[in-house]
PyMOL commands that place a pseudoatom at each C-alpha (Angstrom):
pseudoatom trace, name=CA, resn=LEU, resi=1, chain=A, elem=C, hetatm=0, pos=[1.777, 2.350, -3.484]
pseudoatom trace, name=CA, resn=ALA, resi=2, chain=A, elem=C, hetatm=0, pos=[5.311, 1.594, -2.248]
pseudoatom trace, name=CA, resn=HIS, resi=3, chain=A, elem=C, hetatm=0, pos=[6.740, -1.062, -0.267]
pseudoatom trace, name=CA, resn=GLN, resi=4, chain=A, elem=C, hetatm=0, pos=[9.127, 1.188, 1.796]
pseudoatom trace, name=CA, resn=PRO, resi=5, chain=A, elem=C, hetatm=0, pos=[8.713, 4.760, 3.034]
pseudoatom trace, name=CA, resn=LYS, resi=6, chain=A, elem=C, hetatm=0, pos=[12.217, 5.522, 1.631]
pseudoatom trace, name=CA, resn=TYR, resi=7, chain=A, elem=C, hetatm=0, pos=[10.983, 5.364, -1.897]
pseudoatom trace, name=CA, resn=ILE, resi=8, chain=A, elem=C, hetatm=0, pos=[9.311, 8.935, -1.459]
pseudoatom trace, name=CA, resn=GLU, resi=9, chain=A, elem=C, hetatm=0, pos=[12.622, 10.309, -1.332]
pseudoatom trace, name=CA, resn=GLU, resi=10, chain=A, elem=C, hetatm=0, pos=[13.543, 8.873, -4.837]
pseudoatom trace, name=CA, resn=ILE, resi=11, chain=A, elem=C, hetatm=0, pos=[10.527, 10.682, -6.442]
pseudoatom trace, name=CA, resn=GLU, resi=12, chain=A, elem=C, hetatm=0, pos=[11.766, 13.900, -7.894]
pseudoatom trace, name=CA, resn=ASN, resi=13, chain=A, elem=C, hetatm=0, pos=[8.560, 15.593, -8.269]
pseudoatom trace, name=CA, resn=THR, resi=14, chain=A, elem=C, hetatm=0, pos=[5.688, 14.857, -5.373]
pseudoatom trace, name=CA, resn=LYS, resi=15, chain=A, elem=C, hetatm=0, pos=[3.627, 17.751, -6.476]
pseudoatom trace, name=CA, resn=ASP, resi=16, chain=A, elem=C, hetatm=0, pos=[0.950, 15.107, -8.209]
pseudoatom trace, name=CA, resn=ILE, resi=17, chain=A, elem=C, hetatm=0, pos=[1.263, 12.669, -5.353]
pseudoatom trace, name=CA, resn=ASN, resi=18, chain=A, elem=C, hetatm=0, pos=[-1.213, 13.503, -2.474]
pseudoatom trace, name=CA, resn=LEU, resi=19, chain=A, elem=C, hetatm=0, pos=[-1.037, 10.343, -0.495]
pseudoatom trace, name=CA, resn=ALA, resi=20, chain=A, elem=C, hetatm=0, pos=[1.634, 7.354, -0.770]
pseudoatom trace, name=CA, resn=LEU, resi=21, chain=A, elem=C, hetatm=0, pos=[0.642, 4.324, 1.039]
pseudoatom trace, name=CA, resn=CYS, resi=22, chain=A, elem=C, hetatm=0, pos=[3.688, 2.165, 2.640]
pseudoatom trace, name=CA, resn=GLY, resi=23, chain=A, elem=C, hetatm=0, pos=[4.565, -0.812, 4.843]
pseudoatom trace, name=CA, resn=HIS, resi=24, chain=A, elem=C, hetatm=0, pos=[7.959, -2.454, 5.434]
pseudoatom trace, name=CA, resn=THR, resi=25, chain=A, elem=C, hetatm=0, pos=[8.706, -0.987, 8.585]
pseudoatom trace, name=CA, resn=HIS, resi=26, chain=A, elem=C, hetatm=0, pos=[6.196, -3.196, 10.996]
pseudoatom trace, name=CA, resn=GLY, resi=27, chain=A, elem=C, hetatm=0, pos=[6.026, -0.041, 12.992]
pseudoatom trace, name=CA, resn=GLY, resi=28, chain=A, elem=C, hetatm=0, pos=[9.533, -0.495, 14.498]
pseudoatom trace, name=CA, resn=GLN, resi=29, chain=A, elem=C, hetatm=0, pos=[8.124, -4.242, 15.705]
pseudoatom trace, name=CA, resn=ILE, resi=30, chain=A, elem=C, hetatm=0, pos=[10.555, -4.359, 18.700]
pseudoatom trace, name=CA, resn=PHE, resi=31, chain=A, elem=C, hetatm=0, pos=[11.516, -1.718, 21.096]
pseudoatom trace, name=CA, resn=PRO, resi=32, chain=A, elem=C, hetatm=0, pos=[14.320, -0.277, 21.347]
pseudoatom trace, name=CA, resn=PHE, resi=33, chain=A, elem=C, hetatm=0, pos=[15.218, -1.527, 17.588]
pseudoatom trace, name=CA, resn=ASN, resi=34, chain=A, elem=C, hetatm=0, pos=[12.418, 0.829, 16.319]
pseudoatom trace, name=CA, resn=TYR, resi=35, chain=A, elem=C, hetatm=0, pos=[15.115, 3.567, 16.602]
pseudoatom trace, name=CA, resn=LEU, resi=36, chain=A, elem=C, hetatm=0, pos=[17.351, 1.635, 14.160]
pseudoatom trace, name=CA, resn=VAL, resi=37, chain=A, elem=C, hetatm=0, pos=[14.548, 1.467, 11.638]
pseudoatom trace, name=CA, resn=LYS, resi=38, chain=A, elem=C, hetatm=0, pos=[14.411, 5.430, 11.740]
pseudoatom trace, name=CA, resn=LEU, resi=39, chain=A, elem=C, hetatm=0, pos=[17.922, 5.711, 10.693]
pseudoatom trace, name=CA, resn=GLN, resi=40, chain=A, elem=C, hetatm=0, pos=[16.965, 3.705, 7.469]
pseudoatom trace, name=CA, resn=GLN, resi=41, chain=A, elem=C, hetatm=0, pos=[13.485, 4.734, 6.854]
pseudoatom trace, name=CA, resn=PRO, resi=42, chain=A, elem=C, hetatm=0, pos=[12.094, 8.486, 6.873]
pseudoatom trace, name=CA, resn=TYR, resi=43, chain=A, elem=C, hetatm=0, pos=[8.772, 7.256, 8.226]
pseudoatom trace, name=CA, resn=VAL, resi=44, chain=A, elem=C, hetatm=0, pos=[8.121, 4.356, 10.428]
pseudoatom trace, name=CA, resn=ARG, resi=45, chain=A, elem=C, hetatm=0, pos=[4.272, 4.593, 11.307]
pseudoatom trace, name=CA, resn=GLY, resi=46, chain=A, elem=C, hetatm=0, pos=[1.116, 6.449, 10.758]
pseudoatom trace, name=CA, resn=LEU, resi=47, chain=A, elem=C, hetatm=0, pos=[0.456, 9.446, 8.585]
pseudoatom trace, name=CA, resn=ASN, resi=48, chain=A, elem=C, hetatm=0, pos=[3.175, 11.697, 7.963]
pseudoatom trace, name=CA, resn=VAL, resi=49, chain=A, elem=C, hetatm=0, pos=[3.609, 15.069, 6.194]
pseudoatom trace, name=CA, resn=HIS, resi=50, chain=A, elem=C, hetatm=0, pos=[6.265, 14.784, 3.524]
pseudoatom trace, name=CA, resn=ASN, resi=51, chain=A, elem=C, hetatm=0, pos=[6.022, 18.161, 1.909]
pseudoatom trace, name=CA, resn=GLU, resi=52, chain=A, elem=C, hetatm=0, pos=[3.289, 20.783, 1.088]
pseudoatom trace, name=CA, resn=HIS, resi=53, chain=A, elem=C, hetatm=0, pos=[1.610, 18.462, -1.563]
pseudoatom trace, name=CA, resn=THR, resi=54, chain=A, elem=C, hetatm=0, pos=[2.374, 14.943, -0.178]
pseudoatom trace, name=CA, resn=GLN, resi=55, chain=A, elem=C, hetatm=0, pos=[1.571, 12.850, 2.857]
pseudoatom trace, name=CA, resn=VAL, resi=56, chain=A, elem=C, hetatm=0, pos=[2.960, 9.278, 3.571]
pseudoatom trace, name=CA, resn=TYR, resi=57, chain=A, elem=C, hetatm=0, pos=[0.797, 6.796, 5.543]
pseudoatom trace, name=CA, resn=VAL, resi=58, chain=A, elem=C, hetatm=0, pos=[2.863, 3.718, 6.665]
pseudoatom trace, name=CA, resn=ASN, resi=59, chain=A, elem=C, hetatm=0, pos=[0.808, 0.714, 7.876]
pseudoatom trace, name=CA, resn=LYS, resi=60, chain=A, elem=C, hetatm=0, pos=[2.622, -1.273, 10.781]
pseudoatom trace, name=CA, resn=GLY, resi=61, chain=A, elem=C, hetatm=0, pos=[1.000, -4.400, 9.410]
pseudoatom trace, name=CA, resn=THR, resi=62, chain=A, elem=C, hetatm=0, pos=[-0.507, -7.584, 11.060]
pseudoatom trace, name=CA, resn=GLY, resi=63, chain=A, elem=C, hetatm=0, pos=[2.729, -9.665, 11.119]
pseudoatom trace, name=CA, resn=PHE, resi=64, chain=A, elem=C, hetatm=0, pos=[6.407, -9.642, 12.088]
pseudoatom trace, name=CA, resn=TRP, resi=65, chain=A, elem=C, hetatm=0, pos=[9.772, -9.961, 10.662]
pseudoatom trace, name=CA, resn=GLY, resi=66, chain=A, elem=C, hetatm=0, pos=[12.291, -11.961, 12.248]
pseudoatom trace, name=CA, resn=PRO, resi=67, chain=A, elem=C, hetatm=0, pos=[11.436, -13.220, 15.789]
pseudoatom trace, name=CA, resn=PRO, resi=68, chain=A, elem=C, hetatm=0, pos=[7.472, -13.744, 16.016]
pseudoatom trace, name=CA, resn=MET, resi=69, chain=A, elem=C, hetatm=0, pos=[6.971, -11.148, 18.559]
pseudoatom trace, name=CA, resn=ARG, resi=70, chain=A, elem=C, hetatm=0, pos=[6.005, -7.211, 18.958]
pseudoatom trace, name=CA, resn=LEU, resi=71, chain=A, elem=C, hetatm=0, pos=[7.172, -4.837, 21.589]
pseudoatom trace, name=CA, resn=GLY, resi=72, chain=A, elem=C, hetatm=0, pos=[6.062, -1.315, 21.695]
pseudoatom trace, name=CA, resn=ALA, resi=73, chain=A, elem=C, hetatm=0, pos=[4.520, -1.750, 18.011]
pseudoatom trace, name=CA, resn=SER, resi=74, chain=A, elem=C, hetatm=0, pos=[1.076, -3.158, 17.916]
pseudoatom trace, name=CA, resn=SER, resi=75, chain=A, elem=C, hetatm=0, pos=[-0.304, -4.869, 14.715]
pseudoatom trace, name=CA, resn=GLU, resi=76, chain=A, elem=C, hetatm=0, pos=[-2.754, -3.065, 12.347]
pseudoatom trace, name=CA, resn=ILE, resi=77, chain=A, elem=C, hetatm=0, pos=[-5.294, -3.137, 9.941]
pseudoatom trace, name=CA, resn=THR, resi=78, chain=A, elem=C, hetatm=0, pos=[-5.972, 0.277, 8.293]
pseudoatom trace, name=CA, resn=LEU, resi=79, chain=A, elem=C, hetatm=0, pos=[-9.363, 1.318, 6.828]
pseudoatom trace, name=CA, resn=LEU, resi=80, chain=A, elem=C, hetatm=0, pos=[-8.995, 4.290, 4.537]
pseudoatom trace, name=CA, resn=LYS, resi=81, chain=A, elem=C, hetatm=0, pos=[-11.967, 6.194, 3.039]
pseudoatom trace, name=CA, resn=LEU, resi=82, chain=A, elem=C, hetatm=0, pos=[-11.065, 8.525, 0.183]
pseudoatom trace, name=CA, resn=SER, resi=83, chain=A, elem=C, hetatm=0, pos=[-13.198, 11.282, -0.744]
for i in range(1, 83): cmd.bond("trace and resi %d" % i, "trace and resi %d" % (i + 1))
show_as sticks, trace
zoom trace
């Protein structure tokens, strides 16, 4: 687990990490500011392939930051089934 997706870039060896779960970005929350979030975070939402060993899932969350609104980024509750 990591609060921000960018933390995956600080890990020197991700061979033993198959899946990292993150949040923080709110999926971009308000269009067009989602493009600014992409400048700071390598992944903004959903399942992303980081390298051949590691995937990063970024949950958009159910709340918001700043203005109480979302535009172009729906809220999300994720159910993960690991097997």
